[in-house]
N, C-alpha and C positions, 0 to 999 in steps of 0.2 A: 503494500500499500504506499503510495507516494503522497506525502503531505505538502501543503503549500509552503510551508516554512523551509522545506528542503530545496525548493526551486527558486524562491524569490531571493534576489539580491538584498533588497530592503523590504522590510515589513514593519511599519510602525504605526502607532496611534498617537493622536494629539488633539488638543481642544480645537474646535472650529467655532470659537465664540463660547460663551458660558453655558449654552444649552445643547451643544452638539459635540460629538467626537467624529473625527475623520480618520479613516484607515488609509495609508498610502501603501501600495504594493508594487515594486518596481523590479524589473529582471534586467540582466545584462546580456541575455541571450534571446534572439527572437524565437528560436525553436521552443525554448521553455515557456515563453509568454504565449505563444500560439497554443501550445499543449494545455495550458491552464485555461485560456480563453475558450477553446474548442471542447473542453471537457464537459461543459454544461453544469459545472459545480458551483460556479460564482453566480448566485441568484439571490433575490431578495428573500426568498424562502429559506435558503441555506443560512443566510445571515440571521434571520429571525430564530432559527432553531439553535444556532451557536449562542446567541446573546439573550434568548429568552424574551424577545420583544415582538410586537405587533408589526405587521407589515407597513402600516402608515408611519412607524417610527424610523424606517429606512428612507431618508430624504433623498439620497443620491446613490446610484451605483453606475459608475461611468468608466468605460475602457477607453484608454488613450493609445492608440496604435503607434503613434510617432514616438511616444515616450516609453514604449514597452511596459505599460503599467495600467493600473486601474485604481480608482478611488471610491470609497464607500463612506458616506456620512450618515450617522445615526443620531437620534435624539438621546440625550442623556436622561437617566432616570432622576437624577438630582443635579441641579445646576452647580457648575464649578464653584467651590469655596463655600457652599451652603453647609449647614449642620448635617452631618451624616455622609458627606462626600469624602470618600477614601482615596481619591486620585485627583487632586486639584487640576493637574495638568493634562489628565487623560492619556498619560504616557504609558500605562501599564495595561491597557486594554486589548492589545493586539495578541495576546497569548492564545486564546481560543481559535482565532483565525489562522495561526500557525499550524494547528493540528487538523485543519480541513483537508480531508481526502480529496484529492483532485483526479483520481483514477476515473476514467469515463464510465458512464453508466452502461451496464451490458446491453447489447443490442437484442431487441425482442426477435424471437424466432431464430435465433442464431446461436 
């Protein structure tokens, strides 16, 4: 099983303002970027399952072919710096994404 963290050169999270977290995933090889993009594993549904959030909390999921990367922005459960916030900078939220299996779905009937 190949995990996203094994293929990405950069996989990080950070605040995108006080109410959102952005994930940047960048590759240094077009073949690995294409493998991830074409796997069908990078979806809003997959992000929702990883982070236990609703689909409307996924604000952006955008692939940038020219940069060999993609960006995901999600709504934070607690605004940055509020009581109960355990990651003010949003810098420790990428770990579940690293473990995402990017092996393609098995083809039906084959």
